[in-house]
C-alpha positions as a Markdown table, in Angstrom:
| # | Residue | x | y | z |
|---|---|---|---|---|
| 1 | Met | -29.1 | -26.8 | -7.1 |
| 2 | Ile | -29.6 | -28.7 | -3.7 |
| 3 | Ser | -32.3 | -31.2 | -3.9 |
| 4 | Lys | -34.9 | -31.2 | -1.1 |
| 5 | Glu | -33.9 | -34.6 | -0.1 |
| 6 | Glu | -30.2 | -34.0 | -0.2 |
| 7 | Tyr | -30.8 | -30.9 | 1.9 |
| 8 | Arg | -32.7 | -32.9 | 4.5 |
| 9 | Asn | -30.1 | -35.4 | 4.7 |
| 10 | Leu | -27.2 | -32.7 | 5.3 |
| 11 | Lys | -29.3 | -29.8 | 6.5 |
| 12 | Ala | -26.6 | -28.6 | 9.1 |
| 13 | Tyr | -23.8 | -28.8 | 6.5 |
| 14 | Tyr | -25.8 | -26.8 | 3.7 |
| 15 | Asp | -27.1 | -24.3 | 6.3 |
| 16 | Tyr | -23.5 | -23.5 | 7.2 |
| 17 | Gln | -22.2 | -23.4 | 3.7 |
| 18 | Arg | -25.1 | -21.0 | 2.7 |
| 19 | Leu | -24.3 | -18.9 | 5.7 |
| 20 | Arg | -20.5 | -18.7 | 4.5 |
| 21 | Glu | -21.6 | -17.8 | 1.0 |
| 22 | Tyr | -23.8 | -15.1 | 2.4 |
| 23 | Asn | -21.2 | -13.4 | 4.4 |
| 24 | Lys | -18.7 | -13.7 | 1.4 |
| 25 | Glu | -21.3 | -11.8 | -0.8 |
| 26 | Lys | -21.9 | -9.2 | 1.8 |
| 27 | Leu | -18.1 | -8.7 | 2.2 |
| 28 | Arg | -17.7 | -8.3 | -1.7 |
| 29 | Glu | -20.4 | -5.8 | -1.8 |
| 30 | Arg | -18.7 | -3.8 | 0.9 |
| 31 | Ile | -15.4 | -4.0 | -0.7 |
| 32 | Asn | -16.9 | -2.8 | -3.9 |
| 33 | Gln | -18.6 | 0.2 | -2.2 |
| 34 | Leu | -15.3 | 1.1 | -0.7 |
| 35 | Leu | -13.4 | 0.9 | -4.1 |
| 36 | Glu | -16.2 | 3.1 | -5.6 |
| 37 | Gln | -15.8 | 5.5 | -2.7 |
| 38 | Phe | -12.1 | 6.0 | -3.0 |
| 39 | Asp | -12.1 | 6.0 | -6.9 |
| 40 | Asp | -12.2 | 9.6 | -6.9 |
| 41 | Glu | -8.7 | 11.4 | -5.9 |
| 42 | Glu | -10.7 | 14.1 | -4.3 |
| 43 | Asp | -11.6 | 11.7 | -1.5 |
| 44 | Phe | -8.0 | 10.9 | -0.7 |
| 45 | Asp | -6.6 | 12.0 | 2.7 |
| 46 | Arg | -4.2 | 14.7 | 2.4 |
| 47 | Pro | -1.6 | 15.3 | 3.6 |
| 48 | Ile | 0.3 | 12.0 | 4.0 |
| 49 | Pro | 0.8 | 11.4 | 8.0 |
| 50 | Trp | 4.3 | 12.3 | 9.1 |
| 51 | Gly | 6.3 | 9.1 | 9.7 |
| 52 | Trp | 4.2 | 6.8 | 7.5 |
| 53 | Val | 6.0 | 4.3 | 5.5 |
| 54 | Pro | 4.5 | 2.3 | 2.7 |
| 55 | Lys | 4.4 | -1.5 | 3.4 |
| 56 | Asp | 5.3 | -2.2 | -0.3 |
| 57 | Pro | 9.1 | -1.4 | -0.6 |
| 58 | Lys | 8.8 | -0.3 | -4.2 |
| 59 | Trp | 7.1 | 3.0 | -2.9 |
| 60 | Arg | 9.6 | 3.8 | -0.3 |
| 61 | Leu | 11.8 | 6.8 | -0.4 |
| 62 | Trp | 15.5 | 6.4 | -0.1 |
| 63 | Asn | 15.6 | 7.2 | 3.5 |
| 64 | Glu | 12.7 | 5.0 | 4.8 |
């Protein structure tokens, strides 16, 4: 915990760090929402778009 005196001495620093932490938490919340949304295979996009090639080579077909 940040003491009142310490906060007063480094207000700009702590305000910025708290802003960063707030945004990280919001991003984590949004990522978790997206993961929950796509947890059900019924929500998957079908069919796979023509010409799409996976970035991870282990999922590519022989001719990609």
